[in-house]
N, C-alpha and C positions, 0 to 999 in steps of 0.2 A: 682791470684786465681779467682775463679768464682765470679759472681756478684749476686745481689739479685734476678735477673730473672732466672739465671741458675747457682745455687750454686754448682751443681755437675760437672761443667766443670772447668778444670784447664788449664791455658795457659802455655804450655811448651816452646814455642818459639813465637815470635811476630806473631799473627794471627793463630797459630796452637793450637787447643784445644783438650783435651782428656777427656773422661768420667772418673769420679772418683766416682764409685758407690759401696756401700756395696754389698757383694755377700751373698745370702741366698740360702740354699739347702733345698728342701722339698721332702717328700716321700709319694707316694701312697703305703701304706703297707696293702696288703690284709690279713685279719685275718678271716679264715674260711668263705670266700666269702663276707665278709663285709669290709667296709672302715672306719677306725677310723678318725674322724675329731674333731678339737678342736675349741672352741669358743674363740675369742680374745676380747680385750678391746673395739673394734669397733662393737661388737656384730655380727661379721661375722664368718662363719665357715672357717677353713683353715686346710691345711695339716700339719702334724708334721714336724718340721725342724727348722733351725735357721741359724745364721750367721757363715760364714767360719772364723775360727780363724787361726792365723799365725802358720805355721808348720803342718796344717792338710790338707789332701786331701778332695775334695768335698764328696767322698764316706764315708770316716771315720767321717766327720762332720755329715752327715745325719744319719748314724748309731748311733752315740753318742746322737744326738738329739732325735731320736726315743726312745732310752733307757731312757733318762732323762724325756721326756714328756709323754711316754706311759708305761714305765717300762718293755718293751719287750726286751728280750735278743738278742743282735746283732748277736751272732753266730747262732741263729735260724731264721735269715732273709736270704732267699735265692733268687737267680736269680736277684740280684740287677742290674738294667740297667738304663741309662739315657732315659727319655721320651722326654723332651723338655726343652726350656729355653726362657725367655722373660724379658723385663724390665717392672717392675710394678710400677705404680705411686700410692703410698700409699695415698698421698694428694699432692697438688701443692708444688713443691720444695722439695719433699721427694720421691726419687726413689730408687729402689733396683733391682739388677740383680738376677733373680731367675733361678736356675737349679733344675729341678725336676727329681726324680728317681721313679722307680717302683720296687716292690719286693713282695714276699710272706712270711708271718710269719708261720713257721712250728711247733712252740711250742704249749703248751697247756695253758699257762697263758692268762688271760683276760687283755686287756689294762686297765690301771688305770690313772686317772687324776692327774697331778702334780700341783704344786702351780702356774705354769706359765700361766694357762688358766682358764677361767670361767666355762667351761663345756666340757665334752667328749661325743661324740655320735658315735654309730656304725651304718653305713648306708648301705643299699643295693644300688647297682649302679643306679637303677631306681629312687631312692629318690633324688639323687644329683642335677638334674636340678632344682628342686623346692627350694633348699636351698639358704639362703642369704650368698653368697660368691662370690669372684671375678670370672668373666667368664673364665679367664685364668686357674684357678684351675679346674673348671668344664671341660674345654677342656682337661686338663692333665689327669683327672680321666677317661674320655671317651676314650682317646687315649690308656691308660693302659688297660682298659676293652677290647677294640678291639684286642690288642696284645695278651691278655690272651685267647681270643676266637680262635686265630690263624687265 
């Protein structure tokens, strides 16, 4: 198995190592022109989403997580597509593989905060660069904005 310096590596054969990372799926879900973001325990804003569970597809996971974290109906989320992916270092020796999606919410409900986060905010695209959040999330949101503009 991995060692203290690289616990996310598993030795499959002598000298051959593979990444063993949790997979998290996130979504930029546009709600009437605004982006809902959630404040985590590190006081950073993040996209709704969560860990891939056995038997789920990445898309079904992210739709389930958006429903759980924002109470938005998954059947009213349209145009779901993958934006990008990356390995995120939460802190040394804790990494996660992120797959991010983008979509538009077409319903009339307002997003609501679940028990999983400290705060919910709805932001205009122009506000995102000034937020305390990982740069990779900012890049994902900007990539989605550009796609939406065509």
